[in-house]
Structure formats: structure tokens, C-alpha cells
C-alpha positions as CSV (number, residue, x, y, z in Angstrom):
1,X,33.1,53.9,-50.2
2,X,31.7,57.3,-51.3
3,X,29.6,59.1,-48.8
4,X,27.5,62.0,-49.7
5,X,25.0,64.6,-48.3
6,X,22.2,65.1,-50.9
7,X,18.9,66.6,-51.2
8,X,16.3,64.8,-53.4
9,X,13.7,67.4,-52.7
10,X,12.9,66.2,-49.2
11,X,15.8,68.0,-47.4
12,X,19.4,67.1,-46.7
13,X,20.3,63.5,-45.8
14,X,23.5,61.4,-45.8
15,X,23.9,58.6,-48.3
16,X,26.1,56.1,-49.9
17,X,27.0,56.6,-53.6
18,X,27.3,53.6,-55.9
19,X,27.1,53.1,-59.6
20,X,23.3,53.0,-59.4
21,X,22.9,56.2,-57.5
22,X,22.8,57.3,-53.9
23,X,21.2,55.2,-51.1
24,X,19.8,56.7,-47.9
25,X,22.2,55.9,-45.0
26,X,19.5,56.1,-42.4
27,X,17.4,53.5,-44.3
28,X,20.5,51.3,-44.8
29,X,21.2,51.5,-41.0
30,X,17.6,51.5,-40.0
31,X,18.2,54.6,-37.8
32,X,16.7,57.9,-37.3
33,X,17.2,60.7,-39.9
34,X,20.8,61.8,-40.6
35,X,21.1,65.1,-42.3
36,X,24.7,64.9,-43.3
37,X,28.0,63.1,-42.8
38,X,28.5,64.6,-39.5
39,X,25.2,62.9,-38.2
40,X,26.7,59.7,-39.6
41,X,29.9,60.2,-37.6
42,X,27.9,60.9,-34.5
43,X,25.9,57.5,-34.9
44,X,26.5,55.0,-32.2
45,X,28.7,52.0,-32.9
46,X,30.8,53.4,-35.6
47,X,28.2,54.5,-38.2
48,X,30.7,54.5,-41.0
49,X,31.8,50.9,-40.4
50,X,28.2,49.8,-40.1
51,X,27.4,51.4,-43.3
52,X,30.3,49.8,-45.1
53,X,28.8,46.4,-43.9
54,X,25.4,47.2,-45.0
55,X,23.9,45.9,-48.3
56,X,23.2,48.9,-50.7
57,X,20.9,46.7,-52.7
58,X,18.5,46.7,-49.6
59,X,17.6,50.4,-50.3
60,X,16.3,51.7,-53.5
61,X,18.8,54.2,-55.0
62,X,18.0,57.7,-56.3
63,X,19.8,58.5,-59.5
64,X,22.5,61.1,-59.0
65,X,21.1,63.2,-61.8
66,X,17.9,63.7,-59.7
67,X,19.6,64.8,-56.6
68,X,21.5,68.1,-55.5
69,X,24.8,67.2,-53.8
70,X,25.5,69.4,-50.8
71,X,28.8,69.7,-48.8
72,X,29.4,66.3,-47.1
73,X,29.6,68.2,-43.8
74,X,26.8,70.9,-43.9
75,X,28.4,73.1,-41.1
76,X,31.9,71.9,-40.1
77,X,32.8,72.8,-36.5
78,X,35.9,74.4,-38.1
79,X,37.8,74.5,-41.4
80,X,41.5,74.7,-40.9
81,X,43.0,75.7,-44.1
82,X,46.8,74.9,-44.5
83,X,49.3,76.1,-47.1
84,X,51.3,72.8,-47.6
85,X,52.5,73.0,-51.1
86,X,55.7,74.8,-51.7
87,X,54.9,75.7,-55.2
88,X,51.9,77.7,-54.2
89,X,53.3,78.9,-50.9
90,X,56.5,80.2,-52.7
91,X,54.5,81.8,-55.5
92,X,55.9,79.4,-58.1
93,X,59.4,80.0,-56.7
94,X,59.4,83.8,-56.7
95,X,59.0,84.1,-52.9
96,X,61.5,82.8,-50.1
97,X,59.6,81.0,-47.5
98,X,60.3,81.6,-43.7
99,X,61.8,78.7,-41.7
100,X,58.6,78.2,-39.9
101,X,56.9,77.1,-42.9
102,X,59.0,74.1,-43.3
103,X,58.7,73.2,-39.6
104,X,55.1,73.8,-38.8
105,X,51.9,72.8,-40.8
106,X,50.6,76.4,-40.7
107,X,46.8,77.2,-41.1
108,X,44.1,79.7,-40.8
109,X,40.5,79.2,-39.8
110,X,38.2,79.6,-42.8
111,X,34.5,80.4,-42.5
112,X,31.8,77.6,-42.5
113,X,28.8,79.9,-42.9
114,X,28.9,80.0,-46.8
115,X,29.9,76.5,-47.6
116,X,28.8,75.2,-51.0
117,X,28.4,71.8,-52.7
118,X,28.8,70.6,-56.1
119,X,27.1,72.4,-58.9
120,X,26.2,75.3,-56.6
121,X,26.4,78.9,-57.8
122,X,29.1,81.0,-56.3
123,X,28.0,84.6,-55.5
124,X,30.4,87.0,-57.4
125,X,32.1,89.1,-54.6
126,X,33.1,92.6,-54.8
127,X,36.4,92.0,-56.7
128,X,38.2,92.4,-59.9
129,X,40.4,89.3,-59.2
130,X,38.3,86.3,-58.5
131,X,40.5,83.1,-58.1
132,X,39.8,79.4,-57.4
133,X,42.1,77.2,-55.4
134,X,42.1,73.4,-55.8
135,X,42.8,71.7,-52.4
136,X,42.3,68.3,-51.0
137,X,40.5,68.0,-47.6
138,X,40.4,65.5,-44.8
139,X,37.4,65.1,-42.6
140,X,38.0,64.3,-38.9
141,X,36.2,61.0,-37.7
142,X,36.4,61.5,-33.8
143,X,37.1,63.9,-31.1
144,X,40.7,64.1,-30.0
145,X,43.4,66.2,-28.4
146,X,47.3,65.9,-28.5
147,X,47.1,63.0,-31.0
148,X,50.4,61.4,-31.9
149,X,51.4,61.3,-35.5
150,X,51.2,57.5,-35.6
151,X,47.6,57.5,-34.5
152,X,46.6,60.6,-36.3
153,X,45.7,58.9,-39.6
154,X,43.1,56.8,-37.9
155,X,41.4,60.2,-36.9
156,X,40.5,60.8,-40.6
157,X,37.4,59.3,-42.0
158,X,38.1,60.2,-45.6
159,X,39.0,62.8,-48.1
160,X,37.2,65.2,-50.5
161,X,37.9,68.3,-52.6
162,X,37.9,71.8,-51.3
163,X,37.7,75.0,-53.5
164,X,39.1,78.0,-51.4
165,X,37.6,80.8,-53.5
166,X,39.5,83.9,-53.2
167,X,39.1,87.6,-53.9
168,X,42.8,88.5,-54.4
169,X,42.7,92.2,-54.5
170,X,40.5,92.3,-51.3
171,X,42.8,89.8,-49.6
172,X,46.0,91.7,-50.7
173,X,44.4,95.0,-49.3
174,X,43.5,93.5,-45.9
175,X,46.5,91.4,-45.2
176,X,48.8,94.3,-45.7
177,X,48.0,94.9,-42.1
178,X,48.9,91.3,-41.1
179,X,45.4,89.9,-40.4
180,X,43.3,88.1,-42.8
181,X,42.4,86.8,-45.4
182,X,38.9,87.6,-43.9
183,X,36.8,89.3,-46.5
184,X,39.1,87.9,-49.3
185,X,37.5,84.5,-48.4
186,X,34.2,85.0,-46.6
187,X,32.0,85.1,-49.7
188,X,32.2,81.4,-50.5
189,X,34.1,78.0,-50.2
190,X,33.0,74.7,-51.9
191,X,33.4,71.2,-50.6
192,X,32.4,68.0,-52.4
193,X,31.2,66.3,-54.5
194,X,31.3,63.6,-51.6
195,X,33.6,62.1,-49.2
196,X,35.9,59.0,-50.1
197,X,36.7,57.0,-47.1
198,X,40.5,56.6,-46.3
199,X,40.6,52.8,-46.9
200,X,39.5,53.3,-50.5
201,X,42.3,55.8,-51.0
202,X,45.0,53.7,-49.1
203,X,46.7,52.5,-52.4
204,X,47.4,56.4,-53.1
205,X,48.9,57.1,-49.6
206,X,52.7,57.2,-49.6
207,X,54.4,58.4,-46.4
208,X,51.2,60.0,-45.3
209,X,50.6,61.9,-48.3
210,X,48.0,61.2,-51.1
211,X,49.5,60.8,-54.7
212,X,46.7,61.8,-56.9
213,X,46.7,63.6,-60.3
214,X,44.7,67.0,-59.9
215,X,43.4,69.1,-62.8
216,X,41.5,72.4,-63.3
217,X,39.1,73.2,-66.2
218,X,37.5,76.5,-66.8
219,X,34.6,76.4,-69.3
220,X,35.8,73.1,-70.4
221,X,39.4,74.3,-71.0
222,X,42.4,72.9,-69.0
223,X,44.0,75.4,-67.1
224,X,46.3,73.3,-64.7
225,X,47.5,69.7,-64.2
226,X,49.4,68.7,-61.1
227,X,49.7,66.1,-58.4
228,X,49.2,66.1,-54.8
229,X,52.3,64.1,-53.9
230,X,54.4,67.1,-53.4
231,X,52.7,68.1,-50.2
232,X,55.4,69.1,-47.8
233,X,53.6,68.2,-44.5
234,X,51.8,64.8,-44.3
235,X,48.3,64.3,-43.2
236,X,49.2,62.7,-39.9
237,X,51.6,65.7,-39.3
238,X,48.7,68.1,-39.8
239,X,46.3,66.1,-37.6
240,X,48.8,65.9,-34.9
241,X,49.7,69.7,-35.1
242,X,46.1,70.8,-35.1
243,X,45.2,68.7,-32.2
244,X,48.0,69.6,-29.9
245,X,46.9,72.1,-27.2
246,X,43.6,72.0,-29.0
247,X,40.6,69.8,-29.8
248,X,39.4,68.2,-32.9
249,X,35.7,67.4,-33.2
250,X,33.9,64.9,-35.5
251,X,33.2,66.8,-38.9
252,X,36.2,69.1,-38.6
253,X,37.7,69.8,-42.0
254,X,41.5,70.0,-42.5
255,X,42.3,71.5,-46.0
256,X,45.8,71.0,-47.6
257,X,46.2,74.4,-49.2
258,X,46.5,74.8,-53.0
259,X,48.0,72.1,-54.8
260,X,51.0,73.4,-56.9
261,X,49.9,75.3,-59.8
262,X,46.1,75.0,-59.2
263,X,45.4,78.7,-58.7
264,X,44.8,81.4,-61.4
265,X,47.8,83.4,-60.0
266,X,50.1,80.5,-60.8
267,X,48.4,79.9,-64.1
268,X,49.1,83.6,-65.1
269,X,52.8,83.4,-63.9
270,X,53.1,80.3,-66.1
271,X,51.6,82.2,-69.0
272,X,48.8,79.4,-69.4
273,X,46.8,80.0,-72.6
274,X,43.5,81.6,-72.0
275,X,44.2,82.1,-68.1
276,X,42.5,85.2,-66.5
277,X,40.6,86.1,-63.4
278,X,37.1,84.7,-63.3
279,X,33.9,86.4,-64.4
280,X,30.2,85.7,-63.9
281,X,29.0,82.6,-65.9
282,X,32.5,80.9,-65.7
283,X,32.3,77.2,-64.9
284,X,35.3,75.9,-62.8
285,X,35.7,72.1,-62.4
286,X,38.2,70.7,-60.0
287,X,39.0,67.0,-61.0
288,X,41.0,64.8,-58.4
289,X,42.0,61.3,-59.3
290,X,40.1,58.7,-57.1
291,X,37.7,61.3,-55.6
292,X,35.8,63.0,-58.5
293,X,34.8,66.3,-59.8
294,X,33.8,69.5,-57.8
295,X,32.2,72.0,-60.3
296,X,30.7,75.3,-59.7
297,X,29.4,78.3,-61.8
298,X,30.2,81.8,-60.9
299,X,27.1,83.8,-60.4
300,X,26.2,87.6,-60.9
301,X,27.2,90.2,-58.5
302,X,24.2,91.0,-56.2
303,X,22.6,94.3,-57.0
304,X,22.6,97.3,-54.7
305,X,26.3,97.0,-53.5
306,X,27.6,100.5,-53.0
307,X,30.9,99.3,-51.6
308,X,33.2,100.1,-54.4
309,X,35.3,102.2,-52.3
310,X,36.5,99.1,-50.3
311,X,38.2,97.7,-53.3
312,X,41.7,98.9,-53.8
313,X,42.7,100.8,-57.0
314,X,44.1,98.6,-59.6
């Protein structure tokens, strides 16, 4: 089942995506308004299970071409962004990884205030090295602490695509101190186009890892093709690690980190034809088997930004 948060002109609402379009979840469940997937998760009596058993034909669908797809969770309680693919973590094998990377599913907290959906415009930040990052993301179904790995997968309601946009020069400048990425990431992240429930992706789950073909296109040209099966830490391991001595909440997002090869830095190291850092007007499409396509356009840099001294010299 594909669950989306969409706006047909009357404000955000949760819905089920079928071949006919998107069906209002609140109408299907005969409940009060549901602004997004987080509201669905908070619904009594397991809203997702009830939605799965509902008849989509009972509610007139709105064609996808007539709606704006928003992030499935409009404002997640947290976004924990991991770095679980060795190819990306090691910079395509040019960096030796510390022992702790192999032992712990490491993550940082990403901002939630500038989370964008499918087809949204990404504001051009103050950078000369704007990068995309194709990642998978799990959305947490229920509250939990100190979850065991054998029960952790049940805590995930489904998966979506996460684009961890990065201003590489700013990130490198700030992280020289050992903190960050902060301003290297604050300007935007993208999530979508919808959430695919775990049961639908079960045929692709192998040892707790999704085996999906992933690809990146920029202005219609292929810049990367890879697979998610090489993820070092499994999804249950990441849920267990995030929940111990802590608390997961419904709607929390756990991102995988960049799938191997699926950033511009890696494309440049591999001498991919046409690869370069992004500019205003570029259209970036992240395509993941079994989930869909998350597309965004890079917008212009806002006027009146006298902060060029903050960008390190090239």
C-alpha cells in the first residue's frame, strides 16, 4: 500500500495512492481530518491496518496530476540520518573507516523545518558545491524504547526516499571543528513521493536489508545506478540502536545514508560523464525500485544575501 500526504487545494491530508489516483484516508476511515501520515499513525485501532482493509472504491480518487505531493510526514519528531553504506562512507574506498563505523549504526540529527516533497523547488543555498544524496528512509510506526532487534522491524510502518541535500563547501568548512554538518544541510531535505508499507516491500527484504535498484538522473541524464543491498547495518539494527537509552516516536524518520555511488562527489571520483555540482534550474530525480521517483528542481538563490564571506575560498 502506498500512503501519501497531498494537497488538492484544500490543505494537506493523508491518502492512499492507487492506479486511479489518491483517495482521502479520513473519508475511507470515516474519521476526522488527517493532515498527514503522522495523523494516520496516531489514529485509534491501528489506522494503517484499517486503511489496508478499506475499499478505495468507496471514495472518489483525485488524479495525481491534480495534487501536490507533500512529505509523507510533514514535520517528523526527528530525522536520524545514518551513514550505512561503505562505498559512500569511505569516499569510494579512498578513506579508511574507523572501527566504530562497523560496530555502531552511526547517525546525526537532521533538521525537520525545511522538509520538502515531490516536485518542490529547493532553494539554492549559499554554496558553490550543491550536492544531492539518494537515501532510503524508514518511518516509525509506534512509540518505543530499548527495542530488541527481533522486534524492531515491526516498529517500521514503511519506507520512502530521502534526499539529503548538501552544501559541500559549507559542510567541509564547519566540520573542520568536529561539529556539524549544520549549515551544510539546514537549507533543505526532501522526502517522498509517498510511503510504501513494509509488507509490500517484504519480497525485497533480505537479512533486514532492502535489495532495490537505485538510480539518479539530472536533467534527464543518468548520473548513477546502484543497489541498496550493500547496506552494512540492517534496518532492525538501526531501529534497535536508535531506541536504546532513547525513545522513538510515531512519524520519526530513520534515513539510511547515501546509497553507494549516489552523490555527486562519488560521480566525480568515478569520472561520470557530465557530472558536476548543481546549479539553479537543474532537475534531480531519485528513482528507487518498488517505491517510485522523488524529483526536485533547484531554485534561484534568494536576493539580498550578503554572506559571501561565510563561504570558504575555493
